[in-house]
N, C-alpha and C positions, 0 to 999 in steps of 0.2 A: 586469584585464580579464573576470575569472571573473565579476564584477559583471555587468560590460556584457554577458555573452553571460545572465543568469541573467534579467535586466533582455528583452533582445530575446526571449527563449523564452517569459517569460509574458506579453508585449506580444501574440505570435503565437497563444496558446492560450483566451487569455483570453476572446478574442472565443464562442470556441465554448462554453466553460463556462457563464461568466456570465449565458448570457441562459439555460439548463438551471437554474441555482442558482433562479436569480429565477422559473420555472416551477415551479421544485419546489415551492417556501417559498408561490408565490400561490396553486396549490392544493390547498396543505394547509391554507393559510387557509377555501378555499372550506368546503374538503370538511368542516371545522369547526364554519364557519356554520350550512351545511345540515343538519348533526347537530345543532347548539344551537336552530334553528328548528324538527327534528321534522322535515323535508321529506318524509321517506320516507313518512308517513300523507298524505301526499297528493296530488293529482293528479299533483300535478310531481315524482315519486319518483324518471322518470326520469332527471333533472335530478342530484344525487348517485350516481344509479350510474354518469354517463357521465362526471363526477367523478372519483370515485375510479377510474376503468379510468384515467384519464389522468393519476393519480396515479402510482398505479404504474408506468406506464407510464415515465411521467418517468424516476422512482426507474431502473427499468431500464437506460435508457437512458445516464441521467449517470457508470455505473460502465461499461459496454460501450465509449461513447467516451471516456471518462477508458484504459482498455484501447489502443482503437484508435488514439487520439491520441500514445498511447508510442509502438504500433510505427512510426505512420506517420511520427512527426518524426523519431525517430532514424533509420530508413528513407532516406525522402527528404531530408534534409540530410546525411547522412553517406556514403551506399552508392549514391544515386543520380546522375545527374548536376550534383546541388545542391551533390554533394561536392569538384569542383572547384573551387567558388566559394569554399567554407566553407574549405578546406585551403588555401590560399593566403593565408588568416589569417596575421597573427604572434601563431597560439595553437598551442599543444601537444595532439593527441588526444586525452591526456589528462584535458581542460581538457574540451572538449567532450561527457565521457564524464561529466563530473563535472556539467556545467551541467545535461545531457540528465537526469541522476539526480537530481537536485534540486530543476527544477523538474516531472515525473513524480510524485513521494515527494510533493509541498506539491497539488498538486492531489488524488493520492488521499486525501491528510488533509481536504482540504477538500469533497472531497466526504460525506466519512463524517460531517465534521459538519454539511454542510449538510442532510442524509439525516437524523442527531440529532433537528437542531432541528427539523422538519418535524413528522416522529413527537414531538418536544413541542405542539407546536402542535396536533396533532390530540386529544393525550390530554390536553389543559391542562385542570387546573378549577381554582376558585378554592382560593389558598391553598397552591397547589403549590410554588412560587419558595421562601416561605418556611419551608416542609418543609423542601424540599433547604437551606438557607441553617441552619436546625434542626439537623439531622442531619449538616453537616459543621461545624458547633462543636460538638456535641458530641462527634463523632471527638479532634478537635484538644485536649477536654478531657480526654479519656484520660488515665490514667498513662503514662508513656514504655515500657515495659516493656509495655502491650496493646498502643498506634500506634506503636511504632515498627515490631517484626517486619511490621506489618499495612501500616505506609507503605514499607518496604524492598519488600516482596515487588509491590506497585501500581507503584511506579518502575521494579521487574526487569519488572514484565510490559509495560511501555511500552515499555519499549526491546526488548524480545524481539520486541514486533510494529512496531518499525520495523527493525529488523537483517530482519524480515522481507521488508518491504516493499522492503528494498536488493535483498538478497539475487532476490525477484521480476522487480525493475526488472533488474538484471546478469545477469540468467539471460538474456534476452529479446533483450539486448542482446551477450549474445555467441554465442546461437546463429541471429542475424538477422548478424552479423559474419561466424560460421562457414561458415554457409549462404551469403557473398557469397563465398566462395572456389571456388565450381563457379561452370564458364563457363552454365551451364541451371539450369533450375529449383530457382532462388536459393531462393524460398519454401518452397517444399518442402523442400528441404534442412535448411530453418531450424527448422520444426517436427519432423524429426526430429533436429536436436542436441540442439533442447529438451528431447524425453523422453530421448536418450541420456543427457544430462546428470543430467538426474531419476531414471531410474533407475541410473543409475553409483554418485552420490551416497547413494540412498534403499542401498545394499549395503555400500558403505562402512559406511553409519550403522548398517544392522544386525550387520555382521563387527564394528564400534567395540562395540554393548552386547553385542554376546557377549561380546568379550575382557575388559569391564569386569566382569560378571558372573561371569567365571571366577577371579576375582582375591576371597577371601573375605574376606581382611579389610578391603577397601574394604567390599564390603557389608555384611559386621557395624558397621563403624563407621557406615555409612548411613540401617541399621535401629536404630542407636541413638540418635541426632535423634531432635529432636520434630514432630513432622507437618509445621508453619510451614516449618521452617530442611530440612526435605525436599524442601519446595517451591518454597524459594527457590532450592538449588541447582540443583534440577535445571529451572528457569530459567537462573541463570548457564550452565551446561550450556550450553543451547541456546543462548543469546547466543552463547559465547564460539565455536561451531559455525559458527554462524552469519556471523561475525564473518572465520572462517575463508572459507569458503566463498564472502563476498562478493570477498574480495583476490583469489583465487582466478579469480574468474569479471573481475574487476574486471583483470587481469596479463592473463587472454587475450585480453579486448576490444580492450584498451589495445596489446597488439604485432599484435593483426592490420590496427586500425585503422594503425599506425605504421610495416609492416614488410610489408607481404602485400596491402597494398590493390589493387583491381583493378578500376578505375570503368569501364571497357569494353564 
């Protein structure tokens, strides 16, 4: 059933994102052509200026739309009148949460990839792809004692970014769910809830860092580590903390949708 939910959610949101990605790559290509033919030194210099403005507008719109759709799909499908229909399906609320979260993260990742591709199109030079391939090949030819720690650090970094995205999405969902408990001004309360959750978490993180720094044997052990291992340990700690936060936000959202939801 989760697969069907994901398929439906992707279909419902793709028609908003695919035209944006197509426009982004198209205007990146157009701007690259204008750069190559040096149109700025001709009477048609206004064309690359307009095209460049449209390109940056589409980049901004892509990430704004991603955020808006993330909020709109969760609120409209589960917390508005559509919730009556969604919750009559033989699907538990936690499946709805997971489905919305996975599809939201999918579009965030694709949006980043599309933006990076557009930048690569703009900055493309002859032989660039060959140079990138050579760089990657040379990296994996390094001895394991040199490439291993760097590769592990890179993998940890990707997991930290993924965990941060999960937390961001779930915090929005939890805030919307908390705001929905109010009879009026639900969007305002959701915004306040988001700020409150962020503030509480920052306080807990600060207290935790102070407590850790007061454990002298632990700090001495960290100081004796190599720099690369200190970075890995820091990333591992961030990953653990993000996962704990994600679990708390997920449970809170699921409890509200399962036991406290009021669609009236």
